[in-house]
N, C-alpha and C positions, 0 to 999 in steps of 0.2 A: 171470551177474547169483546173486544167492544163492537157495537158492530156500524162500523161507521165506514168511508171509503176510503184505499189502502191509499199510503201515502208513492207517487208516481217519480217517475224523474224528473231535471225540468223539461217539461216541453219544449225548450226555446233555443235546445242545444243542435247545432248544426248536422250535428253525426245522430239524430234521432231519430231523420226521416230514412236515413237510408238502415237504420237498422230494421223500424216498420216494414221500409221495402224489401230487404233480404227473409224479414223472418214468412211473410207471404209468402215469395220464394217456396220457401219450404215447405210452407200447409197446404201448400197448390200442387207439390208434388213435383217438385227440383231440387232434391240433393248436393247434384253434383256441382251445379251451380253455384247454390247457394255456399257449396263451402269455399271456389274459387273466391265470389263476390268479398266474405268476409273474411278470405286470406288477406286479402288488397286491403281490404276499410281497416283489421286490425292493427296490419301497419301503417299503415298511415297516422291512425289516433297512436300509436308507440311513439312518433314521431315526433306528433305534437303533446304530447307529454298527457296527452285524457284517459289516463288511465282507467275509468266507469267503462267506456268505449272500445278500451283495449281487452276490459275483462269480459264485456258482454261479448264482441263479435266475437273473441274464443270460447266465447261459451254457445255463442251460436253455430260455430264449426265444428263444434262438437258433438252439435246435435247432429250436423247434416251429416257427421262421418260415420255417425252412431246409425243412421239410415240406411247409409253404403255399406255397412258391415264389419268395416273399417274400428275395430271397437277399442285396438289396440293404439291406436292414430287418433280413437275418442278418446282414452284414459291421457295423452299425454300434452294433448288438447288445451282437454279441460285442466288441470294439475298445473299447466302452465297458465290457464286466465283465471286458476285461484290464488297464485304468489302473486297477479298484478294488483289483481283485485285486495285494496288494504279494510280493514272492519269498517269505515268510514266511508268506504266509495258505494253510491247508489246501485246496485242489482248484485251485490259482491254475492250473495245466498244463490245467486241462477248458473254461476262456471260449482259450485258444490255440485248444484244439483246435475248435472250434463255429470260431472267426475261420476258423483254414486250412481247416474244409470249405465255410463259405461262400464263402470266396477261390479254391477249387479246383474249383467250382463254375461260379463267373462267371470260371474261365479264369486266374487273375489267377497263374502258378505259383508265377513270383521272386516276390513277397511271400509267398507258401503259405511257400516252402523261405527267407527270410526270418525268419519268424516262428516256423518250427519249433529253426532252429536257435539265433536266442537265446535261447526259452525255457527248450531245454537243452543248455546246451554243453559239457559235459563230459556224465560216467556218470549214465544214467537215472535220478532216487531212484526208492527202496523206495516209494513214496507211491497210496495207490488210483486219482490224478488220472493217472497216468501209461495205464492200459489207454485210456479217449480218445483223447492225447494220443497214442499209437501208434494208433490205430485208424485218426486222422485221416492220419499220416503214411501210413503206409498205401498209404489211398488218392490221397493227392496220388504218390505215388510211381508209383500205378497208369496214376496222368493224366499223367503225363512219362512215360510207357512203362518203367516203371526194373518189370518185373515180378516178378522175380528177390528185391529187396527189399522188393517189399509184402506177398510172402508170408513172409515171411522178420518180418515187423512182424509181420500178423495169425498165424500160429504159434504169434510170442508171447505175446501177447493173451490167446490159447486156452490159453500155462502157467501164466498171472499166471491170472486168472480164476479158473481148478481151483484155488487154491490159498485164495483168498480164501473167510469167512463170512458171509455174511450184507452186502456191498459192494452201496455203491449200482450198481454196474456189469457183476454177474457175467452177464444175460442180455442183453451185447452177442452180437450175433452175426457171428462172429468166422468161425465158418465158410466163410456167402457169402463175405465178403472175401479169406480166403484160395482159396478154388471161383475166382473173377472172375482173381487171379493163374494160376493153375493154368490156366486156360484159355488166358487170351493166353502160357503156357508151354507149349501144347500138349500136355497131360495132363490130357487130358479123364476118363478113366475113375478116377481122385484125384479129380476135381471132383466126379464124380459122387457117389462115396462120403459128400465131405463135406456136401451138399447135400440129400442123401437123410435122412444122420444131423441137420442143422438141422429139418427136414423133422414130426422122428417128435416134436422138444420142444413136450414139454404145455405149457409156458406160452406157443407160441410166438401173437402179436401179430400182427393185418393185415401189417403193413407189413415185416416180416421173411419174411413165411408171403409175401406177395408179390413178394423181393426173391429171395427160393427158388427160387420156379417159374419166373420168368424167367429166370432161370441153368441148372432144368431141365432147360427148353425147347434151353439151346445143347446137353446132350450127347441130346436124344431124334431118332428116323429123323423125315426134316423132314418126312413127313405130320402127324404128331403132336403138333411144334410149334404150331401156328397155337392149336391147343383149349388147351393148359398157358399159349398166351399171353394170349390173352380172359380164364382163371383169374384170373393174375399182376397184368391188371389190375382185375382189378374190385376185386380185395383190395386195392391198391395206391390204386385211387379211394377206397375203404372208408376206410382209412387216413389220403384228404387230404392223399397224400406225393402235390404237383404232379410234381415234374422226376420221381421214381421209375417216374408209371404214364403219362410220356412216355415214358422208357424203353423201358418193355414195348411201346407202343407203334411207339414205331419197330425192335422185334424182328420184333414181328406183322407191320409194311410190311415185311420184307426179308422174311420166314418164306414171307409170300403171291408175293411177288415169284417165289420160289424154287419155287413148286409152278405160277408162269406166273398167278396171279393175280390180277394187273396190277391192273386197276382197281380193285377191294377193296383193294388194298397203296400205292394212290395216293393212295382220301380220307382212308384210316390214316395215313397219312405226315403228309396235309395234317395234322391233327387231332393227333397229334402235335409239327409245326414248331408248332405255336398253339402247347401247350402250355407251348414250351420255351420258346421267346418270350417269353411272356406271363411268362412266371420271371426273366427276361433270365439265363439257361442258355446259354451263350456255347459254350462247343463242341459242347455237343447239337444247337444250331443248324447249325453249322457243319458236323457232321456230316450233317447233312439237309438243306441247304440248294442243294449242288448238285441231286441229285434232285429237292425241292420246283419248285425254278426251271424244272429244263427239260421 
């Protein structure tokens, strides 16, 4: 792909500042307020015939619902946003990305793959919304056990984000996405470098910080992992991200079990499973269920 600045949406549109404010609200750990604000703004955009912003506010609301753990509602919201955006709508790939994220969390991997291929049947467009699309595709690849492809997409997000000037998605935490793929590829040293770089970001909010801490524990000595995972769980709980909170608790249960603390591990595991089940996060439930049932 040519190395030049991606094409952003029109900066003079009156809805853009509202979108940036709502996005900042989500990044700083307020998914409930984000979802409520985006619902109002999406309705207002639809009433004025501003389809691009109707789709964008729908996509952001879907992301907020994903954080809240209402995966079924996130899927519906994102699917509605996809319908609101036609092929010439700026930011049209953002609703697709949100839908793929929801489908991946729900374990609907075939449908996620179909949506990805339908949205971009040929070369990737040089538009700003290719960043969330690539991130969603990276997470899909990781979920279906294609870590090399996941790593390539995550690194591509980082390359393209560096070219943007004041874009909507410049704070996308691509380093932790890449780190997860590297851990699956058996490259913990490189993963640790990216995780530490993510943790030094000055504007890092509680959600990306919590995810980075969860991954940081995976490259630490076993004795230190529970403490780091406790910090990760606290950050993710503060951010209101229930699926990621469940993952941090699941990792904590594994770390405690590895240290021989079976009773505490089982209690933490039940908390993780309860959160995952309440969200409808089928893949995570399936990971936890055998031990929980036993």
